[in-house]
Each structure stands twice: as C-alpha cells, then as structure tokens.
C-alpha positions in Angstrom: -45.3 48.5 -48.2 -41.6 48.0 -48.5 -41.0 51.2 -46.6 -43.4 50.3 -43.9 -41.7 47.0 -43.3 -38.3 48.7 -43.2 -39.6 51.2 -40.7 -41.3 48.6 -38.6 -38.1 46.4 -38.5 -35.9 49.4 -37.5 -38.5 50.3 -34.8 -38.4 46.8 -33.3 -34.6 46.8 -33.4 -34.5 50.1 -31.6 -36.9 48.8 -29.0 -34.8 45.7 -28.5 -31.6 47.6 -28.0 -33.3 50.1 -25.8 -34.5 47.4 -23.4 -30.9 46.0 -22.9 -29.5 49.5 -22.2 -32.3 50.5 -19.8 -31.9 49.8 -16.1 -35.5 48.7 -15.8 -35.9 45.3 -17.3 -39.2 43.8 -18.3 -39.5 40.1 -17.5 -40.0 38.0 -20.6 -42.8 35.6 -20.3 -40.9 33.1 -22.5 -37.8 32.8 -20.1 -37.7 31.1 -16.7 -37.6 33.4 -13.8 -34.0 32.5 -12.9 -32.9 33.8 -16.3 -34.1 37.3 -15.4 -32.2 37.5 -12.1 -28.5 38.2 -11.9 -26.4 35.1 -11.2 -23.5 35.1 -8.8 -20.3 33.7 -10.2 -19.8 30.0 -9.4 -16.6 29.3 -7.4 -15.2 25.8 -7.4 -13.9 24.7 -4.1 -10.2 24.0 -3.8 -9.6 20.2 -3.8 -8.3 18.9 -0.6 -5.2 16.7 -1.2 -6.2 14.6 1.8 -9.2 13.3 -0.1 -6.9 10.7 -1.7 -5.5 9.5 1.7 -6.9 6.7 3.8 -6.1 5.7 7.4 -5.0 2.0 7.4 -3.8 1.2 10.9 -2.4 2.3 14.3 0.6 1.2 16.3 1.2 2.2 20.0 4.3 1.2 21.8 5.8 2.8 24.9 3.6 5.8 24.7 4.5 6.5 21.0 1.6 6.5 18.6 2.2 5.9 14.9 -0.5 5.8 12.2 -0.3 4.2 8.8 -1.7 6.5 6.1 -1.9 5.5 2.4 -1.9 8.1 -0.5 -4.0 6.4 -3.2 -3.1 9.0 -5.9 0.7 8.6 -5.5 0.5 4.9 -4.4 2.6 5.6 -1.3 2.3 4.5 2.3 3.5 6.5 5.4 4.1 5.5 9.0 3.6 8.8 10.8 4.4 9.6 14.5 1.7 11.7 16.3 2.5 15.5 16.1 5.7 15.0 14.0 5.8 16.0 10.4 6.6 13.0 8.2 7.9 12.6 4.7 6.4 15.0 2.2 5.0 17.2 5.0 2.1 14.8 5.9 1.4 15.0 9.7 -1.0 13.3 12.1 -2.3 16.0 14.5 -4.5 13.9 16.8 -5.9 10.5 17.4 -9.3 9.7 18.7 -9.5 6.2 20.4 -13.3 6.3 20.7 -14.1 6.3 17.0 -10.7 5.1 15.7 -10.0 8.2 13.7 -7.1 10.6 13.1 -6.8 14.2 12.0 -4.2 14.6 9.3 -2.8 17.7 7.8 -1.0 18.2 4.5 -0.3 21.3 2.5 -2.4 23.6 4.8 -5.4 21.3 4.6 -6.7 19.1 7.4 -9.1 16.2 7.3 -10.5 13.6 9.7 -9.7 10.1 8.5 -11.5 7.1 10.0 -10.2 3.6 10.2 -12.4 1.5 7.9 -14.4 -1.4 9.4 -12.7 -4.7 8.8 -14.3 -6.7 6.1 -14.1 -10.3 7.3 -14.8 -12.9 4.7 -15.0 -16.5 5.5 -13.5 -18.8 2.9 -15.3 -21.9 2.1 -13.1 -25.0 2.3 -12.2 -26.4 -1.1 -14.0 -29.4 -2.2 -12.0 -32.5 -1.7 -10.2 -33.7 -4.7 -11.4 -37.0 -6.2 -8.9 -39.8 -5.7 -6.5 -40.2 -8.6 -6.6 -43.4 -10.4 -3.3 -44.8 -11.3 -3.0 -46.2 -14.7 -2.3 -49.9 -14.8 0.8 -51.0 -16.6 1.4 -54.4 -18.1 3.3 -56.6 -15.8 7.0 -56.7 -16.5 9.7 -58.9 -15.2 11.7 -57.2 -12.5 15.5 -57.1 -12.9 17.5 -57.6 -9.8 19.5 -54.6 -8.6 23.2 -55.3 -8.3 25.6 -53.3 -6.2 28.9 -52.3 -7.6 31.7 -54.5 -6.5 34.2 -52.1 -5.1 36.6 -53.2 -2.5 36.8 -49.8 -0.9 33.1 -49.7 -0.1 32.2 -51.6 3.0 29.1 -51.9 5.1 29.6 -49.9 8.3 28.1 -51.0 11.5 26.8 -48.5 14.1 29.9 -48.9 16.2 32.1 -47.9 13.2 30.0 -44.9 12.5 30.3 -43.7 16.1 34.1 -44.1 16.1 34.4 -42.1 12.9 32.1 -39.3 14.3 34.3 -39.2 17.5 37.4 -38.8 15.4 35.8 -35.9 13.4 34.8 -34.2 16.7 38.3 -34.5 18.1 39.8 -33.0 14.9 37.3 -30.1 15.1 38.4 -29.5 18.7 42.1 -29.6 17.8 41.6 -27.1 15.0 39.7 -24.7 17.1 42.3 -24.8 19.8 45.0 -24.2 17.2 43.1 -21.2 15.8 42.6 -19.8 19.3 46.3 -20.1 20.1 47.2 -18.3 16.8 44.7 -15.5 17.6 46.0 -15.1 21.2 49.6 -15.0 20.0 48.8 -12.4 17.4 46.9 -10.2 19.9 49.6 -10.5 22.6 52.4 -9.8 20.0 50.6 -6.6 18.7 50.1 -5.3 22.3 53.8 -5.7 23.1 54.9 -3.4 20.4 
C-alpha cells in the first residue's frame, strides 16, 4: 500500500509538471477564465506635472495677455505672458475667450486649464449688538478743575493766532529764499571753474 501511494504521488507530480511545460494548457474549472489567458503588462501613465496647476485669472492691457497660474504642489504663483516662457519653464501657449481657458505647457507636457466659475457667497449681516448698559456709580462730589497759574500762559484771541501764523509763514518764505540763493551760488560757482 505504501508503494502504491508513493507511485501514485510521483505520477500526479509528473502530470502537474508536465502540464506546465506543455504548450497546450487545459483550462482549470476551478480558476476564473481570466487567470487562464496571458495578461499584458500594466503600464502606469506618466503623471502630468500640470495636474497640480490651476488657472486663476487673466489680464489684458494694450494687446498683451497675461495669465495667472498657481502651482498647488510648490505653492507658487506665476504671471505668464502669452507665448513667452516664464519662470521655471511654464508657458501659456493659447487663450480661448469663449470658454475662458488656456493651454499651458511645462516640461514637455501640455494641458488645458479652465478658469473656475466664481463662487459668490452672500454674507448675512451680523445681528445688531444689544445696547450696553453702563454701570451706575454712586454719586461723588465733583472737584473743580483749576488751571495752573503761570504768567507766561495767556489766552490767545483769534487775531493773535492769525498774526503768529503770518510770522511763521514769512519766516518759512525767508528761509526758502536763502536756501535757493545758496544753491544758485553753489551751482554758478561750480560751473565757472
């Protein structure tokens, strides 16, 4: 019995190895049909670096078009002139006014970026504040305010203030004229040399 089990096990092993080596495969009823067909290798698409960019705005002045582009990955904004390479090689190749989109290129990749629709949010006015209640204090006797008695301090009338301002203005004019004459003498003296 032992020998028959050993022969049977070696026969089953030989059949199993024989099936893998043979070109003709027998479909196993225990595996899904996709497991019996050869699978093509999976290729991962190359990531487009422009996937992290967003189109924020447009500026047109005197026939020059500039677009604002934001790189979310590097947290950097660019103002790019149409058809001129910008900083880091980012370039706006075309602008479509009908759908507010641009075609940007970067590192050999191109992508159409659309201007997002504005999200207008109305802000509710704040609720009015309740009136503040002032705390009542116990009544105190008021002490009169006294002015210092300095002989140099006088109450000035409007006429006195005008006269003082006029004197200040005359002094400013005199100093400006003096400054101009010094500058003129200096420039004429240096040109005579």
